[in-house]
C-alpha positions as CSV (number, residue, x, y, z in Angstrom):
1,M,0.0,0.1,0.0
2,S,1.1,3.7,-0.6
3,V,-1.1,5.7,1.7
4,P,1.2,8.4,3.2
5,A,0.5,8.9,7.0
6,N,1.1,12.7,6.8
7,R,-2.0,13.7,4.9
8,E,-4.0,14.3,8.0
9,I,-4.1,17.9,9.0
10,D,-4.6,19.4,12.5
11,V,-7.7,21.8,12.2
12,P,-8.5,22.9,15.7
13,G,-12.1,22.2,16.4
14,V,-12.6,19.8,13.5
15,K,-12.3,16.1,13.3
16,N,-11.1,13.8,10.6
17,F,-9.6,16.4,8.4
18,R,-7.1,15.3,5.7
19,D,-5.9,15.9,2.2
20,L,-7.0,13.4,-0.5
21,G,-3.5,14.0,-2.1
22,G,-0.5,11.8,-1.9
23,L,-1.9,8.5,-3.1
24,I,-0.7,6.7,-6.3
25,G,-3.2,6.8,-9.0
26,E,-3.2,5.8,-12.7
27,N,0.1,5.1,-14.5
28,G,1.9,5.6,-11.2
29,K,1.1,9.3,-10.9
30,R,0.4,10.7,-7.5
31,V,-2.8,12.6,-6.4
32,R,-2.0,16.3,-6.1
33,R,-2.0,17.7,-2.7
34,G,-3.8,20.9,-1.5
35,L,-6.7,20.7,-3.9
36,V,-9.4,18.3,-2.3
37,F,-9.9,17.7,1.5
38,R,-12.3,15.8,3.5
39,S,-13.5,16.3,7.1
40,A,-16.3,15.9,9.7
41,K,-18.6,18.8,10.5
42,L,-17.3,22.3,11.0
43,D,-19.6,23.6,13.7
44,K,-16.9,23.6,16.4
45,I,-14.1,25.1,14.5
46,T,-11.9,27.3,16.5
47,P,-10.3,30.8,15.3
48,E,-7.2,28.7,15.1
49,G,-8.8,26.0,12.9
50,E,-10.2,28.8,10.7
51,A,-6.8,30.2,10.2
52,V,-5.6,26.7,9.0
53,L,-8.5,26.7,6.5
54,D,-7.6,30.3,5.5
55,R,-4.1,29.1,4.9
56,L,-5.3,26.2,2.7
57,G,-7.0,28.7,0.5
58,I,-10.5,26.9,0.7
59,R,-12.8,28.2,-1.8
60,T,-15.8,25.7,-1.6
61,I,-17.3,23.7,1.2
62,V,-19.7,20.9,0.2
63,D,-22.0,19.6,3.0
64,F,-23.5,16.2,2.5
65,R,-25.6,16.4,5.8
66,S,-29.3,16.5,5.9
67,P,-31.1,19.7,6.7
68,G,-31.7,18.7,10.5
69,E,-28.1,18.1,10.9
70,Q,-27.1,21.3,9.2
71,R,-29.5,23.2,11.5
72,R,-28.4,21.5,14.7
73,N,-24.7,21.9,14.1
74,P,-24.2,24.8,11.4
75,T,-21.1,25.4,9.8
76,R,-19.1,28.2,11.6
77,Y,-16.4,28.8,8.9
78,E,-17.7,31.7,6.7
79,R,-15.7,33.9,4.3
80,G,-17.0,36.1,1.5
81,N,-15.0,34.3,-1.1
82,V,-16.0,30.8,0.1
83,R,-19.0,29.0,-1.4
84,Q,-21.2,26.9,0.8
85,I,-22.8,24.1,-1.1
86,R,-25.5,21.9,0.5
87,L,-25.9,18.4,-1.2
88,P,-27.9,16.3,1.3
89,V,-27.4,12.6,0.5
90,F,-30.5,11.7,2.5
91,K,-33.0,14.1,1.2
92,D,-36.0,12.2,2.4
93,T,-34.9,12.1,6.0
94,P,-34.7,15.7,7.0
95,E,-33.7,15.1,10.7
96,G,-30.9,12.8,9.6
97,Y,-30.9,9.2,8.4
98,F,-29.5,7.8,11.5
99,E,-31.5,9.9,13.9
100,E,-34.8,8.7,12.3
101,R,-33.7,5.1,12.5
102,L,-32.4,4.7,16.1
103,T,-34.7,2.7,18.2
104,P,-34.6,1.8,21.8
105,G,-32.8,-1.7,22.1
106,L,-30.8,-1.3,18.9
107,T,-27.9,-3.9,19.4
108,P,-24.4,-3.5,18.0
109,Q,-25.2,-6.2,15.5
110,G,-28.3,-4.2,14.4
111,A,-26.1,-1.0,14.1
112,L,-23.8,-2.8,12.0
113,A,-26.6,-3.9,9.6
114,L,-28.1,-0.4,9.6
115,M,-24.7,1.2,8.7
116,E,-24.2,-1.3,5.9
117,A,-27.6,-0.7,4.5
118,A,-26.8,3.1,4.5
119,N,-23.5,2.5,2.7
120,R,-25.4,0.2,0.0
121,S,-27.9,3.0,-0.5
122,F,-25.1,5.4,-1.6
123,A,-24.5,3.4,-4.7
124,R,-28.4,2.9,-5.3
125,E,-30.9,5.4,-4.6
126,R,-28.6,8.1,-3.1
127,C,-26.6,8.9,-6.1
128,E,-27.9,12.4,-6.9
129,A,-25.9,14.3,-4.3
130,F,-22.6,12.5,-5.5
131,R,-23.5,13.2,-9.2
132,D,-23.9,16.9,-8.4
133,F,-20.6,16.7,-6.3
134,F,-18.8,15.6,-9.4
135,E,-20.1,18.3,-11.3
136,L,-17.9,20.6,-9.2
137,F,-14.9,19.1,-10.8
138,N,-15.8,20.6,-14.0
139,D,-14.6,24.0,-12.9
140,E,-11.1,24.4,-11.3
141,K,-12.2,27.7,-9.8
142,N,-14.1,25.6,-7.1
143,F,-10.7,24.5,-5.7
144,P,-9.3,24.1,-3.1
145,L,-12.3,22.3,-1.8
146,V,-13.4,20.5,1.4
147,F,-16.4,18.1,1.5
148,H,-17.8,16.6,4.7
149,C,-20.8,15.2,6.4
150,T,-21.2,14.8,10.2
151,G,-18.3,12.4,11.2
152,G,-16.6,12.5,7.7
153,K,-16.6,8.9,7.5
154,D,-19.5,7.2,5.6
155,R,-21.1,9.7,3.1
156,T,-17.7,11.5,2.9
157,G,-15.9,8.1,2.8
158,F,-18.0,7.0,-0.1
159,A,-17.4,10.3,-2.1
160,A,-13.7,10.0,-1.4
161,A,-13.7,6.3,-2.7
162,M,-15.4,7.4,-5.8
163,I,-12.9,10.3,-6.4
164,Y,-10.0,7.7,-5.9
165,S,-11.7,5.1,-8.1
166,A,-12.0,7.8,-10.9
167,L,-8.1,8.5,-10.5
168,G,-7.1,4.8,-10.6
169,V,-6.1,4.5,-7.0
170,S,-5.9,0.9,-5.9
171,D,-8.7,-0.7,-3.9
172,A,-6.2,-1.5,-1.1
173,D,-5.3,2.3,-0.8
174,I,-8.9,3.2,-1.0
175,R,-9.8,0.8,1.9
176,A,-6.7,2.1,4.0
177,D,-7.9,5.6,3.5
178,F,-11.6,4.8,4.5
179,L,-10.3,3.1,7.6
180,L,-8.3,6.0,8.8
181,S,-11.5,7.3,10.1
182,Q,-11.4,4.7,12.8
183,K,-9.0,6.8,14.8
184,N,-10.6,10.1,14.2
185,T,-14.2,9.6,15.3
186,I,-16.3,12.1,17.0
187,P,-16.3,11.2,20.8
188,R,-19.6,9.9,22.4
189,T,-19.3,12.6,25.0
190,E,-19.9,15.3,22.4
191,R,-23.2,17.0,23.0
192,S,-24.4,16.4,19.4
193,V,-24.2,12.6,19.7
194,H,-24.4,12.2,23.5
195,R,-28.0,12.6,23.4
196,F,-28.2,9.3,21.5
197,L,-27.2,7.4,24.7
198,E,-30.7,8.0,25.9
199,I,-31.9,5.8,23.0
200,V,-29.2,3.3,22.5
201,P,-26.5,1.6,24.7
202,A,-22.9,2.9,24.5
203,E,-21.7,-0.2,22.7
204,T,-24.3,0.4,19.9
205,L,-23.3,4.1,19.5
206,D,-19.7,3.1,19.3
207,V,-20.5,1.1,16.2
208,L,-22.4,4.0,14.7
209,L,-19.4,6.5,15.4
210,T,-16.7,4.5,13.6
211,V,-16.2,2.6,10.4
212,F,-15.6,-1.1,9.6
213,P,-14.3,-2.6,6.4
214,Q,-17.7,-4.1,5.7
215,F,-19.3,-0.6,5.4
216,L,-17.2,0.2,2.4
217,D,-17.5,-3.4,0.9
218,A,-21.3,-3.1,1.1
219,A,-21.1,0.0,-1.2
220,L,-18.7,-1.4,-3.6
221,N,-20.4,-4.9,-3.7
222,E,-23.6,-2.9,-4.5
223,I,-21.8,-1.2,-7.4
224,N,-20.5,-4.5,-8.7
225,N,-23.9,-6.2,-8.5
226,D,-26.0,-3.4,-9.9
227,W,-23.5,-1.9,-12.5
228,G,-21.0,-4.5,-13.3
229,T,-17.9,-2.4,-12.9
230,R,-17.0,0.8,-11.1
231,E,-16.1,2.5,-14.3
232,R,-19.6,2.1,-15.6
233,F,-21.1,3.3,-12.3
234,L,-19.0,6.4,-12.5
235,R,-20.1,7.1,-16.0
236,D,-23.8,6.2,-15.9
237,A,-24.7,7.0,-12.3
238,L,-22.3,9.8,-11.5
239,G,-22.0,11.3,-14.9
240,L,-18.4,10.9,-15.2
241,T,-18.1,10.4,-18.9
242,P,-14.8,9.2,-20.3
243,E,-14.0,12.9,-21.4
244,R,-14.8,14.2,-17.9
245,A,-12.9,11.4,-16.2
246,E,-9.9,12.2,-18.3
247,R,-10.0,16.0,-17.4
248,L,-10.4,15.0,-13.7
249,R,-7.2,12.9,-14.0
250,R,-5.3,15.7,-15.8
251,F,-6.4,18.1,-13.0
252,L,-5.7,15.9,-9.9
253,L,-2.9,13.6,-10.9
254,A,0.7,14.9,-10.9
255,E,3.2,13.9,-13.4
256,K,5.7,11.4,-12.3
């Protein structure tokens, strides 16, 4: 595997922030740094964290959260030259997919099944937000860009996996990047998630707050079952035509 460890960036007040650059893509070219970043929610960013984003030159923030998630924990980073683009993945669950499915007595095994189902849905009935997301790559003026959800692990993780797939990054490296979120999870003591302990036991909440390999596998297997190949999924479901895919690679892959 070729996943560099130093892609993680310390942004005070923000969890799970890292640069997508540094991995090896098509023809041995490396994904450019400083253009595309991923993170968890930005509601607790500190002035020091804002200074980091200022230095990175962020021009666009893409928010995959549902309206209720956005309302409860609004993004605190605002600059006149930064676009805030909302692309809710779960449009039909305004309070949040997980919030609306938590039930008393949900077991850790039930939580695993819930998360696998959510990740499968990204490749099935939740494609619109990711298709709109890829539209942003048609204009280099949108970059540097950061995209996020709440924990920066599932919706964000799927989007990152699709970018990497389009760039020819190996599945081993895609998986390794996905699993980096295991050590950067939002703590269960945080106010925004602590309230869930009134509904489910701590061990169940721990499953919901982290990632497991089978989460990504669920999405990728759904793609294989429904579309045959990832290339076809990117083209037909996410609108990444061969011409657009080539433009994306020219933009995001550095020469050897």
